[in-house]
Backbone of each chain as ProteinMPNN parsed JSONL, in Angstrom:
{"seq_chain_A": "DIQMTQSPSSLSASVGDRVTITCRASQSISSYLNWYQQKAGKAPKLLIYAASSLQSGVPSRFTGSGSGTDFTLTISSLQPEDFATYYCQQSYSAPYSFGQGTKLEIK", "coords_chain_A": {"N_chain_A": [[17.17, -5.944, 38.232], [17.148, -3.445, 35.658], [19.544, -0.962, 35.242], [19.721, 2.455, 34.417], [21.805, 4.853, 33.007], [22.599, 8.165, 32.481], [24.489, 10.537, 30.576], [25.784, 13.797, 29.844], [25.025, 14.799, 33.289], [24.249, 17.369, 33.452], [24.154, 20.15, 31.195], [25.349, 22.876, 29.427], [24.364, 25.005, 26.845], [24.03, 26.818, 23.738], [21.502, 28.617, 21.884], [20.869, 27.207, 18.75], [22.978, 25.458, 18.82], [24.279, 22.09, 18.418], [23.461, 19.278, 20.224], [24.219, 16.367, 22.162], [22.991, 13.706, 24.031], [23.696, 11.011, 26.134], [22.724, 7.664, 26.896], [23.002, 4.831, 28.889], [22.437, 1.391, 29.298], [22.327, -1.14, 31.852], [22.303, -3.715, 30.966], [21.747, -5.503, 27.906], [19.128, -4.07, 26.037], [17.988, -4.281, 23.635], [16.166, -2.48, 21.312], [14.508, -1.168, 23.023], [14.042, 1.523, 24.118], [13.27, 4.714, 25.271], [12.732, 8.249, 25.019], [12.176, 11.19, 26.932], [11.014, 14.527, 27.449], [11.094, 16.923, 29.985], [9.75, 19.765, 31.328], [10.11, 22.346, 33.794], [8.021, 21.81, 36.53], [6.133, 20.512, 35.055], [4.524, 17.684, 33.401], [6.286, 14.842, 32.074], [7.072, 14.525, 28.551], [6.674, 12.493, 25.76], [9.236, 11.977, 23.44], [10.834, 10.363, 21.706], [10.462, 7.007, 20.738], [11.089, 3.47, 20.991], [13.832, 3.622, 20.497], [14.507, 5.093, 18.102], [12.295, 6.155, 16.812], [10.309, 8.866, 15.962], [8.053, 10.592, 17.938], [4.716, 11.495, 17.097], [4.198, 14.836, 16.131], [6.459, 15.836, 17.294], [9.292, 17.894, 16.832], [11.505, 17.56, 14.013], [14.14, 18.013, 14.559], [14.93, 16.552, 16.691], [16.524, 13.534, 17.222], [16.942, 10.032, 17.69], [19.128, 7.332, 18.484], [20.813, 4.118, 18.465], [21.292, 0.874, 20.018], [21.018, -2.169, 21.913], [23.048, -1.612, 24.498], [23.797, 1.055, 24.453], [22.81, 4.34, 23.795], [21.706, 7.329, 22.102], [20.48, 10.676, 22.234], [19.942, 13.259, 20.084], [19.876, 16.704, 19.507], [19.497, 18.744, 16.889], [19.662, 21.501, 16.311], [19.505, 23.681, 18.681], [16.614, 25.1, 20.107], [14.937, 27.826, 21.8], [12.83, 26.738, 23.302], [13.674, 24.208, 23.909], [15.143, 23.95, 26.179], [15.339, 22.147, 28.97], [14.745, 19.227, 31.032], [15.928, 16.014, 30.227], [15.009, 12.642, 29.936], [15.9, 9.227, 29.703], [14.337, 6.018, 29.227], [13.894, 2.62, 29.867], [12.057, 0.12, 28.227], [12.159, -2.558, 28.205], [12.045, -4.554, 30.201], [10.108, -5.011, 33.178], [10.975, -3.712, 36.424], [10.22, -0.654, 34.747], [12.644, 1.276, 34.19], [14.134, 4.563, 34.598], [16.594, 6.926, 33.425], [18.802, 9.169, 35.249], [18.401, 11.686, 34.397], [19.094, 14.531, 32.283], [19.936, 17.763, 32.53], [19.369, 20.441, 30.548], [20.697, 23.485, 29.964], [20.659, 27.029, 29.363], [23.416, 28.613, 27.899]], "CA_chain_A": [[16.589, -4.762, 37.618], [18.022, -2.763, 34.714], [19.926, 0.394, 35.644], [19.911, 3.379, 33.297], [22.718, 5.932, 33.37], [22.718, 9.196, 31.458], [25.58, 11.505, 30.661], [26.115, 14.278, 31.177], [23.884, 15.094, 34.147], [23.831, 18.718, 33.076], [24.791, 20.583, 29.956], [25.052, 24.252, 29.037], [24.495, 25.165, 25.405], [23.433, 28.033, 23.185], [20.535, 28.441, 20.802], [21.527, 26.863, 17.494], [23.971, 24.402, 19.02], [23.928, 20.686, 18.307], [23.805, 18.623, 21.484], [23.992, 14.931, 22.231], [22.864, 13.128, 25.36], [23.938, 9.577, 26.073], [22.06, 6.811, 27.884], [23.569, 3.487, 28.886], [21.702, 0.402, 30.091], [23.206, -2.075, 32.549], [22.303, -4.937, 30.176], [21.159, -5.234, 26.598], [17.679, -3.848, 26.004], [17.615, -4.218, 22.217], [15.795, -1.097, 20.966], [13.419, -0.797, 23.932], [14.532, 2.719, 24.782], [12.43, 5.867, 24.983], [13.236, 9.536, 25.527], [11.163, 12.146, 27.349], [11.4, 15.888, 27.816], [10.297, 17.439, 31.086], [9.98, 21.154, 31.713], [9.916, 22.556, 35.224], [6.65, 21.824, 37.014], [5.237, 19.881, 34.075], [4.669, 16.252, 33.193], [7.143, 14.467, 30.942], [6.487, 14.423, 27.212], [7.387, 11.512, 24.943], [9.874, 12.5, 22.229], [11.343, 9.273, 20.872], [10.182, 5.678, 21.261], [11.803, 2.377, 20.293], [15.2, 4.101, 20.23], [14.731, 6.023, 16.99], [11.037, 6.589, 16.189], [9.902, 10.188, 16.426], [6.643, 10.671, 18.3], [3.949, 12.444, 16.295], [4.167, 16.212, 16.614], [7.769, 16.243, 17.828], [10.095, 18.443, 15.731], [12.486, 16.635, 13.418], [15.507, 18.273, 15.059], [15.207, 15.518, 17.687], [16.748, 12.205, 16.68], [17.443, 9.031, 18.61], [19.825, 6.217, 17.855], [21.421, 3.151, 19.356], [20.663, -0.408, 20.324], [21.82, -2.926, 22.87], [23.22, -0.919, 25.78], [24.197, 2.453, 24.296], [21.82, 5.106, 23.048], [21.904, 8.774, 22.113], [19.458, 11.633, 21.799], [20.603, 14.42, 19.503], [19.069, 17.854, 19.086], [20.391, 19.235, 15.827], [19.821, 22.953, 16.401], [18.716, 24.001, 19.869], [15.677, 26.205, 20.124], [14.715, 28.27, 23.186], [11.877, 25.87, 24.004], [14.284, 22.904, 24.171], [15.847, 23.934, 27.453], [14.498, 21.293, 29.807], [15.443, 18.024, 31.48], [15.647, 14.882, 29.348], [15.129, 11.338, 30.581], [15.713, 7.988, 28.954], [13.547, 5.015, 29.94], [13.895, 1.322, 29.189], [10.773, -0.586, 28.236], [12.496, -3.961, 27.91], [11.492, -5.405, 31.244], [9.698, -4.344, 34.41], [10.44, -2.351, 36.467], [10.624, 0.148, 33.588], [13.473, 2.282, 34.847], [14.529, 5.81, 33.946], [17.871, 7.518, 33.76], [18.741, 10.201, 36.287], [18.049, 12.949, 33.759], [20.11, 15.474, 31.822], [19.367, 19.111, 32.538], [19.926, 21.254, 29.472], [20.562, 24.882, 30.369], [21.122, 28.051, 28.416], [24.745, 29.151, 28.196]], "C_chain_A": [[17.621, -4.089, 36.704], [18.278, -1.333, 35.179], [20.199, 1.228, 34.392], [20.757, 4.557, 33.758], [22.864, 6.898, 32.209], [23.981, 10.016, 31.669], [25.442, 12.529, 29.545], [24.864, 14.474, 32.028], [23.36, 16.496, 33.894], [24.693, 19.196, 31.922], [24.375, 22.02, 29.688], [25.294, 24.406, 27.545], [23.766, 26.427, 24.96], [22.409, 27.683, 22.116], [21.292, 28.211, 19.499], [22.563, 25.762, 17.614], [23.375, 23.035, 18.714], [24.37, 20.016, 19.604], [23.446, 17.152, 21.418], [23.991, 14.492, 23.685], [22.969, 11.616, 25.211], [23.213, 8.856, 27.193], [22.628, 5.41, 27.758], [22.744, 2.589, 29.801], [22.677, -0.602, 30.692], [23.221, -3.456, 31.898], [21.63, -4.614, 28.842], [19.643, -5.115, 26.679], [17.178, -3.747, 24.557], [17.33, -2.754, 21.844], [14.667, -0.579, 21.847], [13.812, 0.416, 24.78], [13.716, 3.921, 24.313], [13.023, 7.112, 25.617], [12.055, 10.473, 25.816], [11.812, 13.493, 27.634], [10.499, 16.339, 28.954], [10.704, 18.88, 31.383], [9.559, 21.34, 33.167], [8.433, 22.635, 35.577], [5.641, 21.163, 36.089], [5.475, 18.388, 34.008], [5.639, 15.989, 32.048], [6.336, 14.341, 29.649], [7.335, 13.457, 26.397], [7.934, 12.167, 23.679], [10.173, 11.393, 21.22], [10.946, 7.958, 21.53], [10.898, 4.629, 20.405], [13.132, 2.874, 19.716], [15.298, 5.189, 19.168], [13.461, 6.528, 16.322], [10.561, 7.895, 16.815], [8.403, 10.186, 16.72], [5.964, 11.748, 17.456], [3.938, 13.828, 16.948], [5.477, 16.717, 17.168], [8.63, 16.747, 16.667], [11.198, 17.489, 15.274], [13.918, 16.939, 13.838], [15.899, 17.288, 16.166], [15.401, 14.176, 16.972], [17.304, 11.296, 17.763], [18.127, 7.923, 17.845], [20.356, 5.279, 18.918], [20.646, 1.862, 19.46], [21.576, -1.168, 21.272], [21.901, -2.21, 24.201], [23.477, 0.568, 25.639], [23.29, 3.196, 23.322], [22.155, 6.602, 23.117], [20.639, 9.499, 21.662], [20.231, 12.851, 21.297], [19.568, 15.477, 19.155], [19.942, 18.631, 18.116], [20.648, 20.736, 15.917], [18.9, 23.443, 17.519], [17.841, 25.233, 19.66], [15.401, 26.604, 21.573], [13.801, 27.344, 23.973], [12.453, 24.495, 24.353], [15.007, 22.837, 25.515], [14.943, 23.329, 28.522], [15.374, 20.164, 30.334], [14.981, 16.852, 30.619], [15.931, 13.583, 30.092], [15.055, 10.224, 29.537], [14.97, 6.992, 29.842], [13.623, 3.717, 29.158], [12.531, 0.677, 29.326], [10.985, -2.061, 27.885], [11.896, -4.91, 28.932], [11.155, -4.584, 32.477], [10.693, -4.659, 35.521], [11.048, -1.456, 35.39], [11.367, 1.403, 34.043], [13.847, 3.437, 33.93], [15.974, 6.154, 34.293], [17.686, 8.639, 34.764], [18.416, 11.582, 35.713], [19.271, 13.745, 33.334], [19.447, 16.839, 31.725], [20.095, 19.965, 31.517], [19.632, 22.716, 29.775], [21.123, 25.816, 29.319], [22.483, 28.575, 28.85], [24.686, 30.677, 28.154]], "O_chain_A": [[18.824, -4.162, 36.957], [17.342, -0.589, 35.474], [20.824, 0.762, 33.44], [20.462, 5.183, 34.776], [23.208, 6.503, 31.095], [24.47, 10.165, 32.788], [25.037, 12.19, 28.433], [23.75, 14.327, 31.525], [22.179, 16.777, 34.095], [25.805, 18.714, 31.705], [23.188, 22.345, 29.718], [26.332, 23.977, 27.04], [22.99, 27.018, 25.712], [22.443, 26.604, 21.525], [22.238, 28.933, 19.184], [22.98, 25.192, 16.606], [22.16, 22.838, 18.743], [25.515, 20.168, 20.03], [22.514, 16.743, 20.727], [24.871, 14.857, 24.464], [22.408, 11.023, 24.289], [23.1, 9.371, 28.305], [22.725, 4.865, 26.658], [22.397, 2.966, 30.92], [23.726, -0.882, 30.114], [24.063, -4.286, 32.24], [21.017, -3.558, 28.69], [18.967, -5.937, 27.298], [16.104, -3.208, 24.289], [18.182, -1.89, 22.048], [13.949, 0.343, 21.462], [13.899, 0.331, 26.005], [13.501, 4.116, 23.117], [13.727, 7.038, 26.624], [11.085, 10.538, 25.061], [12.983, 13.584, 28.004], [9.282, 16.159, 28.897], [11.87, 19.163, 31.656], [8.749, 20.578, 33.695], [7.685, 23.423, 34.998], [4.434, 21.247, 36.315], [6.49, 17.883, 34.489], [5.793, 16.822, 31.155], [5.13, 14.094, 29.647], [8.559, 13.581, 26.345], [7.201, 12.826, 22.941], [9.814, 11.481, 20.046], [11.077, 7.807, 22.745], [11.257, 4.879, 19.255], [13.486, 2.564, 18.579], [16.092, 6.118, 19.315], [13.547, 7.27, 15.343], [10.428, 8.009, 18.034], [7.59, 9.828, 15.867], [6.561, 12.778, 17.144], [3.702, 13.967, 18.148], [5.603, 17.9, 17.48], [8.694, 16.096, 15.624], [11.741, 16.717, 16.063], [14.827, 16.182, 13.498], [17.071, 17.204, 16.534], [14.538, 13.742, 16.208], [18.044, 11.737, 18.642], [17.764, 7.611, 16.711], [20.352, 5.593, 20.108], [19.492, 1.772, 19.043], [22.756, -0.847, 21.413], [20.93, -2.198, 24.958], [23.381, 1.291, 26.631], [23.039, 2.754, 22.201], [22.796, 7.07, 24.058], [19.86, 9.012, 20.843], [21.072, 13.401, 22.008], [18.52, 15.178, 18.582], [21.009, 19.119, 18.487], [21.754, 21.187, 15.624], [17.693, 23.597, 17.333], [18.271, 26.251, 19.117], [15.611, 25.8, 22.481], [13.975, 27.18, 25.18], [11.791, 23.701, 25.021], [15.435, 21.761, 25.932], [13.933, 23.911, 28.92], [16.585, 20.145, 30.112], [13.794, 16.717, 30.321], [16.943, 13.442, 30.778], [14.247, 10.277, 28.609], [14.979, 7.116, 31.067], [13.44, 3.703, 27.94], [11.927, 0.685, 30.398], [10.099, -2.718, 27.339], [11.314, -5.936, 28.58], [11.82, -3.595, 32.786], [11.214, -5.773, 35.565], [12.255, -1.499, 35.152], [10.764, 2.456, 34.25], [13.876, 3.324, 32.705], [16.502, 5.727, 35.32], [16.561, 9.016, 35.093], [18.184, 12.532, 36.461], [20.338, 13.65, 33.94], [18.52, 17.043, 30.942], [21.302, 20.181, 31.621], [18.475, 23.134, 29.833], [21.955, 25.432, 28.497], [22.685, 28.933, 30.01], [25.7, 31.34, 28.376]]}, "seq_chain_B": "QVQLVQSGAEVKKPGASVKVSCKASGYIFTSYAIHWVRQAPGQRLEWMGWINADNASTKYSQKFQGRVTITRDTSASTAYMEMRSLRSEDTAVYYCARGTMKVNWFDPWGQGTLVTVSS", "coords_chain_B": {"N_chain_B": [[-9.108, 15.348, 22.127], [-6.554, 13.102, 23.294], [-6.403, 12.679, 26.727], [-5.358, 12.782, 30.117], [-6.553, 13.296, 33.284], [-5.795, 14.122, 36.508], [-6.525, 13.725, 40.033], [-6.604, 16.149, 42.758], [-4.023, 17.789, 44.778], [-2.702, 16.262, 47.762], [-2.411, 16.082, 51.302], [-0.981, 14.189, 53.736], [-0.708, 12.319, 56.804], [2.017, 10.525, 58.286], [1.758, 6.998, 57.968], [-0.81, 6.984, 57.076], [-3.191, 6.511, 54.319], [-3.423, 7.051, 50.755], [-5.342, 7.86, 47.888], [-5.195, 8.223, 44.515], [-6.679, 9.528, 41.619], [-7.201, 9.065, 38.065], [-8.447, 10.256, 35.29], [-9.45, 9.312, 32.135], [-9.787, 10.466, 28.755], [-10.915, 10.903, 25.345], [-10.113, 8.609, 24.032], [-10.459, 5.016, 23.586], [-10.872, 3.607, 26.536], [-10.439, 0.974, 27.484], [-8.698, -0.115, 25.686], [-6.089, 0.312, 26.21], [-3.285, 0.507, 28.511], [-2.731, 1.73, 31.845], [-0.18, 3.38, 33.453], [1.656, 4.055, 36.461], [3.797, 6.481, 37.735], [6.253, 7.935, 39.775], [7.76, 10.926, 41.123], [10.014, 12.023, 43.249], [11.079, 14.982, 45.07], [13.562, 16.565, 43.187], [14.486, 14.171, 42.196], [14.907, 11.236, 40.077], [12.522, 9.933, 37.692], [10.286, 7.34, 38.678], [9.122, 4.218, 38.098], [6.096, 2.669, 39.056], [4.006, 0.802, 38.68], [1.494, -0.94, 36.687], [-1.733, -1.154, 35.049], [-3.769, -3.223, 33.145], [-6.268, -1.935, 31.376], [-8.351, -3.233, 30.256], [-8.661, -5.985, 31.167], [-8.035, -5.709, 33.809], [-5.717, -6.764, 34.888], [-2.676, -6.559, 36.733], [0.644, -5.244, 37.337], [3.367, -4.789, 39.436], [6.122, -2.783, 40.541], [8.661, -4.329, 42.4], [9.427, -2.868, 44.566], [7.169, -1.556, 45.452], [5.283, -3.454, 45.771], [2.606, -4.859, 47.537], [2.132, -2.592, 49.014], [1.021, -0.79, 47.385], [-1.869, -0.419, 45.395], [-3.344, -0.748, 42.299], [-6.168, 0.103, 40.503], [-9.112, 0.053, 38.363], [-11.957, 1.721, 36.92], [-14.067, 0.985, 34.575], [-16.479, 2.074, 33.719], [-16.261, 4.685, 34.346], [-14.036, 5.431, 33.051], [-11.609, 5.613, 34.43], [-8.626, 5.35, 36.28], [-7.037, 4.241, 39.288], [-4.716, 4.821, 41.922], [-3.697, 3.53, 44.872], [-1.941, 4.067, 47.819], [-0.59, 2.746, 50.76], [0.264, 2.993, 54.275], [1.882, 5.343, 54.426], [4.966, 7.176, 54.301], [7.42, 9.696, 55.059], [9.219, 9.683, 52.968], [7.683, 9.134, 50.795], [6.702, 11.426, 49.81], [6.034, 13.122, 46.941], [5.532, 13.844, 43.437], [2.957, 12.282, 41.791], [2.345, 10.566, 38.864], [0.059, 9.542, 36.335], [0.099, 7.638, 33.321], [-0.49, 6.867, 29.915], [-0.141, 3.702, 28.387], [0.582, 1.23, 25.862], [-0.74, -2.076, 25.364], [1.274, -3.759, 24.695], [3.753, -2.554, 24.351], [5.866, -0.569, 26.293], [6.034, 2.377, 26.386], [5.265, 5.732, 27.377], [2.562, 7.738, 26.909], [-0.138, 9.928, 26.52], [0.8, 11.814, 29.496], [-0.653, 12.289, 32.733], [-1.353, 15.348, 34.545], [-0.087, 15.282, 36.936], [0.0, 14.657, 40.482], [0.551, 16.065, 43.52], [1.643, 14.561, 46.393], [1.968, 15.011, 49.716], [3.631, 13.975, 52.541], [3.526, 14.392, 55.844], [4.045, 15.045, 59.279]], "CA_chain_B": [[-7.723, 14.885, 22.19], [-6.279, 12.17, 24.385], [-6.083, 13.436, 27.927], [-5.476, 12.162, 31.442], [-6.7, 14.342, 34.293], [-5.624, 13.535, 37.835], [-7.117, 14.399, 41.184], [-5.809, 17.23, 43.299], [-2.965, 17.567, 45.758], [-3.084, 15.646, 49.025], [-1.492, 16.146, 52.432], [-1.297, 13.042, 54.596], [0.19, 12.053, 57.927], [2.677, 9.211, 58.204], [0.911, 5.865, 58.313], [-2.107, 7.085, 56.406], [-3.294, 6.046, 52.937], [-3.863, 8.037, 49.776], [-5.847, 7.279, 46.644], [-5.131, 9.213, 43.446], [-7.439, 9.109, 40.449], [-6.68, 9.451, 36.755], [-9.585, 10.12, 34.389], [-9.039, 9.318, 30.736], [-10.764, 10.889, 27.757], [-10.388, 11.028, 23.988], [-9.747, 7.32, 23.446], [-11.158, 3.875, 24.178], [-10.132, 3.363, 27.787], [-10.081, -0.43, 27.659], [-7.738, -0.543, 24.663], [-4.752, 0.698, 26.641], [-2.905, 0.342, 29.906], [-2.375, 2.941, 32.596], [0.993, 3.221, 34.306], [1.883, 5.064, 37.499], [5.203, 6.867, 37.868], [6.371, 9.028, 40.744], [8.981, 11.729, 41.092], [10.304, 12.733, 44.495], [11.762, 16.253, 44.779], [14.929, 16.499, 42.697], [14.868, 12.788, 41.897], [14.509, 10.707, 38.783], [11.217, 9.298, 37.589], [10.323, 5.981, 39.226], [7.939, 3.462, 37.683], [5.489, 1.985, 40.191], [3.193, -0.334, 38.275], [0.531, -0.65, 35.643], [-2.949, -1.941, 34.975], [-4.428, -3.444, 31.859], [-7.593, -1.372, 31.614], [-9.362, -4.15, 29.723], [-8.933, -7.128, 32.048], [-7.67, -5.308, 35.174], [-4.489, -7.383, 35.398], [-1.724, -5.557, 37.206], [2.019, -5.623, 37.624], [3.953, -3.762, 40.292], [7.524, -2.825, 40.902], [8.868, -5.033, 43.661], [9.577, -1.86, 45.624], [5.855, -1.097, 45.913], [4.401, -4.608, 45.927], [2.035, -5.006, 48.871], [1.801, -1.296, 49.607], [0.312, -0.032, 46.348], [-2.879, -1.135, 44.622], [-3.857, -0.019, 41.134], [-7.471, -0.404, 40.059], [-9.748, 0.899, 37.341], [-13.41, 1.696, 36.79], [-14.261, 1.198, 33.135], [-17.66, 2.91, 33.491], [-15.843, 6.077, 34.538], [-12.763, 5.614, 32.319], [-10.724, 6.159, 35.465], [-7.731, 4.463, 37.001], [-6.729, 4.705, 40.638], [-3.529, 4.298, 42.592], [-3.779, 3.68, 46.326], [-0.728, 3.733, 48.558], [-0.85, 2.645, 52.19], [1.414, 3.123, 55.197], [2.714, 6.416, 53.885], [6.073, 7.714, 55.076], [7.874, 10.978, 54.516], [9.921, 9.454, 51.693], [6.693, 9.006, 49.723], [6.378, 12.753, 49.299], [6.411, 13.113, 45.529], [4.475, 14.03, 42.441], [2.551, 11.003, 41.227], [1.801, 10.714, 37.518], [-0.424, 8.424, 35.538], [0.471, 7.766, 31.915], [-1.057, 5.797, 29.092], [0.75, 2.828, 27.653], [-0.128, 0.212, 25.098], [-0.717, -3.379, 26.035], [2.428, -4.562, 24.286], [5.026, -1.822, 24.463], [5.709, 0.27, 27.479], [6.372, 3.787, 26.452], [4.17, 6.389, 28.061], [2.093, 8.928, 26.22], [0.373, 11.075, 27.249], [0.866, 11.755, 30.954], [-1.501, 13.203, 33.481], [-0.665, 16.578, 34.975], [0.621, 15.022, 38.188], [-0.649, 14.924, 41.765], [1.515, 16.17, 44.612], [1.279, 13.957, 47.672], [2.898, 15.423, 50.761], [3.477, 13.188, 53.772], [4.157, 15.181, 56.899], [3.346, 15.013, 60.565]], "C_chain_B": [[-7.55, 13.951, 23.387], [-5.795, 12.95, 25.601], [-6.247, 12.571, 29.162], [-5.508, 13.291, 32.46], [-6.71, 13.699, 35.669], [-6.308, 14.358, 38.904], [-6.113, 15.347, 41.82], [-4.822, 16.813, 44.374], [-3.527, 17.052, 47.077], [-1.986, 15.907, 50.072], [-1.917, 15.06, 53.405], [-0.283, 12.939, 55.726], [0.848, 10.695, 57.727], [1.759, 8.112, 58.701], [-0.44, 5.86, 57.64], [-2.041, 6.483, 55.009], [-3.717, 7.191, 52.048], [-4.335, 7.301, 48.534], [-5.922, 8.395, 45.607], [-5.892, 8.679, 42.232], [-6.871, 9.708, 39.167], [-7.796, 9.195, 35.741], [-9.135, 10.3, 32.951], [-10.167, 9.802, 29.834], [-10.085, 10.954, 26.399], [-9.936, 9.74, 23.344], [-10.543, 6.217, 24.128], [-10.346, 3.382, 25.364], [-9.617, 1.932, 27.882], [-9.111, -0.959, 26.604], [-6.289, -0.277, 25.062], [-4.531, 0.332, 28.107], [-2.702, 1.716, 30.527], [-1.216, 2.592, 33.527], [1.008, 4.329, 35.355], [3.373, 5.235, 37.719], [5.27, 7.984, 38.902], [7.72, 9.716, 40.614], [9.104, 12.481, 42.408], [11.094, 13.995, 44.167], [13.212, 16.049, 44.365], [15.405, 15.13, 42.273], [14.425, 12.377, 40.496], [13.101, 10.139, 38.847], [11.327, 7.83, 38.006], [9.016, 5.279, 38.856], [7.419, 2.63, 38.845], [4.719, 0.732, 39.789], [2.232, 0.068, 37.18], [-0.665, -1.577, 35.716], [-3.403, -2.035, 33.527], [-5.872, -3.004, 32.043], [-8.702, -2.273, 31.086], [-9.694, -5.244, 30.73], [-8.538, -6.904, 33.502], [-6.453, -6.044, 35.719], [-3.478, -6.286, 35.73], [-0.329, -6.139, 37.335], [2.627, -4.464, 38.386], [5.472, -3.912, 40.359], [7.639, -3.515, 42.259], [8.933, -4.046, 44.839], [8.22, -1.483, 46.234], [4.861, -2.243, 46.128], [3.925, -4.723, 47.361], [1.643, -3.693, 49.526], [0.989, -0.425, 48.638], [-0.699, -0.952, 45.66], [-3.382, -0.229, 43.507], [-5.143, -0.688, 40.676], [-8.0, 0.482, 38.942], [-11.235, 0.704, 37.387], [-13.709, 2.002, 35.326], [-15.46, 2.11, 32.858], [-17.329, 4.386, 33.605], [-14.558, 6.396, 33.785], [-11.695, 6.184, 33.249], [-9.893, 5.043, 36.084], [-7.392, 5.1, 38.339], [-5.433, 4.069, 41.117], [-3.675, 4.593, 44.08], [-2.473, 3.223, 46.956], [-1.042, 3.79, 50.046], [0.434, 2.849, 52.99], [2.391, 4.177, 54.701], [3.808, 6.832, 54.857], [6.576, 8.967, 54.377], [8.553, 10.815, 53.152], [8.968, 9.265, 50.505], [6.227, 10.364, 49.209], [6.928, 12.878, 47.884], [5.241, 13.59, 44.686], [4.207, 12.67, 41.807], [1.865, 11.262, 39.887], [1.146, 9.416, 37.062], [-0.028, 8.694, 34.092], [-0.115, 6.596, 31.145], [0.052, 5.004, 28.417], [-0.062, 1.888, 26.795], [-0.034, -1.11, 25.853], [0.574, -4.138, 25.761], [3.758, -3.853, 24.446], [4.859, -0.717, 25.495], [6.431, 1.586, 27.392], [5.102, 4.528, 26.842], [3.799, 7.696, 27.377], [0.585, 8.893, 26.044], [0.466, 10.785, 28.745], [-0.222, 12.643, 31.543], [-0.679, 14.385, 33.97], [0.12, 16.393, 36.273], [-0.2, 15.407, 39.407], [0.419, 14.949, 42.845], [0.934, 15.544, 45.867], [2.362, 14.324, 48.673], [2.601, 14.627, 52.017], [4.257, 13.901, 54.878], [3.328, 15.11, 58.174], [2.988, 16.427, 61.02]], "O_chain_B": [[-8.305, 14.01, 24.358], [-4.888, 13.778, 25.505], [-7.151, 11.739, 29.244], [-4.612, 14.135, 32.499], [-7.538, 12.834, 35.956], [-6.626, 15.53, 38.706], [-4.932, 15.351, 41.473], [-4.786, 15.664, 44.815], [-4.657, 17.356, 47.459], [-0.797, 15.944, 49.753], [-3.067, 15.015, 53.843], [0.849, 13.411, 55.614], [0.287, 9.819, 57.068], [1.074, 8.262, 59.713], [-1.136, 4.844, 57.633], [-0.994, 6.01, 54.566], [-4.294, 8.175, 52.509], [-3.798, 6.253, 48.174], [-6.626, 9.387, 45.798], [-5.755, 7.511, 41.87], [-6.163, 10.715, 39.187], [-8.057, 8.048, 35.378], [-8.52, 11.305, 32.596], [-11.345, 9.579, 30.112], [-8.862, 11.046, 26.299], [-9.424, 9.758, 22.224], [-11.22, 6.456, 25.127], [-9.267, 2.813, 25.203], [-8.486, 1.704, 28.311], [-8.745, -2.134, 26.634], [-5.367, -0.613, 24.318], [-5.442, -0.083, 28.823], [-2.526, 2.718, 29.834], [-1.279, 1.626, 34.287], [0.44, 5.402, 35.153], [4.112, 4.263, 37.869], [4.429, 8.883, 38.9], [8.679, 9.165, 40.074], [8.39, 13.454, 42.65], [11.714, 14.078, 43.106], [13.996, 15.439, 45.092], [16.593, 14.936, 42.016], [13.67, 13.085, 39.83], [12.562, 9.897, 39.927], [12.325, 7.165, 37.726], [7.936, 5.708, 39.262], [8.19, 1.967, 39.538], [4.776, -0.284, 40.483], [2.152, 1.232, 36.789], [-0.625, -2.632, 36.348], [-3.415, -1.048, 32.792], [-6.622, -3.634, 32.788], [-9.869, -2.091, 31.436], [-10.852, -5.419, 31.108], [-8.686, -7.8, 34.333], [-6.179, -5.954, 36.916], [-3.439, -5.234, 35.092], [-0.144, -7.352, 37.429], [2.432, -3.301, 38.031], [6.018, -5.01, 40.249], [6.814, -3.306, 43.149], [8.537, -4.37, 45.959], [8.148, -1.129, 47.411], [3.745, -2.03, 46.602], [4.727, -4.69, 48.294], [0.893, -3.691, 50.501], [0.356, 0.551, 49.042], [-0.409, -2.115, 45.382], [-3.791, 0.907, 43.745], [-5.191, -1.903, 40.486], [-7.42, 1.518, 38.619], [-11.73, -0.332, 37.83], [-13.613, 3.151, 34.894], [-15.46, 2.842, 31.868], [-18.019, 5.235, 33.039], [-14.048, 7.513, 33.873], [-10.976, 7.118, 32.893], [-10.388, 3.952, 36.37], [-7.449, 6.318, 38.505], [-5.104, 2.937, 40.764], [-3.765, 5.749, 44.494], [-1.968, 2.138, 46.665], [-1.665, 4.733, 50.535], [1.535, 2.872, 52.44], [3.588, 3.918, 54.574], [3.611, 6.84, 56.072], [6.198, 9.254, 53.241], [8.471, 11.695, 52.296], [9.4, 9.239, 49.353], [5.437, 10.433, 48.267], [8.132, 12.757, 47.659], [4.114, 13.72, 45.165], [5.128, 11.996, 41.344], [0.935, 12.062, 39.789], [1.626, 8.325, 37.37], [0.156, 9.844, 33.693], [-0.22, 5.482, 31.659], [1.044, 5.559, 27.944], [-1.273, 1.764, 26.982], [0.672, -1.224, 26.855], [0.931, -5.052, 26.504], [4.784, -4.5, 24.655], [3.838, -0.032, 25.546], [7.315, 1.889, 28.193], [3.996, 4.018, 26.661], [4.601, 8.625, 27.28], [0.06, 7.934, 25.479], [0.241, 9.66, 29.192], [-0.651, 13.62, 30.929], [0.543, 14.411, 33.822], [0.903, 17.262, 36.656], [-0.988, 16.352, 39.374], [1.114, 13.955, 43.057], [-0.128, 15.943, 46.343], [3.531, 13.983, 48.493], [1.47, 14.603, 52.501], [5.484, 13.992, 54.838], [2.097, 15.115, 58.149], [2.394, 16.601, 62.084]]}, "name": "protein", "num_of_chains": 2, "seq": "DIQMTQSPSSLSASVGDRVTITCRASQSISSYLNWYQQKAGKAPKLLIYAASSLQSGVPSRFTGSGSGTDFTLTISSLQPEDFATYYCQQSYSAPYSFGQGTKLEIKQVQLVQSGAEVKKPGASVKVSCKASGYIFTSYAIHWVRQAPGQRLEWMGWINADNASTKYSQKFQGRVTITRDTSASTAYMEMRSLRSEDTAVYYCARGTMKVNWFDPWGQGTLVTVSS"}
C-alpha cells in the first residue's frame, strides 16, 4: 500500500500570508495526487486534482504542483475562510490513501 | 446541482451490522462510481471501497474485505455500504463520494453519517 505523509501537521498563519503544505508518497504516483479542504464538522471538498488542476469554483489562490513522490499545495494569500484542515490523497492505486492532514490555524 | 445525501446517524452494539445509504441527484447515476471513506475521531480519512454504479463491480480495501459490502440500486440512484461485526474502533463518520470510472478523485461528498458502536 502507498503511504502518504504531509508536513507540517499543523501551521499557524495570518490573513494575507502565503503558505505551502507538502505531501510525500512512499513510492512514485506520477501526477495522481489530489488535495481536499475539510472544515470542522463538514465533508471534505476537492480543491486540486491530478496534482495541479484547479477544481471548478475553487479560487485561483490555491495552486498545486509536483509529480513522482513530492507534491505541494500553496495558498498565495490566506483568506479567513481558508482556515481548515487540508488532506492529500493518492489516486494511483487502491487503496486510495490520504495524508494525515495539515491543520491551518489563525495566528 | 450534483448532490449526495446520506442516511442519518446510527448507534449500534458491538457485533451488530449497519447499512448506510447515499442518494445521488443532479447527474446520471450510472455514469459514475461511488466511493466510501470513513473518518474516525481525530484520524485521517480512510478509503474503504467503491462501486461502479453502471455494472455494480466493486473493489474493497483489504482492511475491509469480507466485512463490508457496497451495493447500489439504480432505480433509486442510491448506493449502500453495509458493515458487519461492528466493533468500537468502527465508530466514525462514514462518507460517500462520487468518483469517475477512470480517475479516483472524489467530488462531491455526502454530508457524512456518524456511526457509533457502543455497548
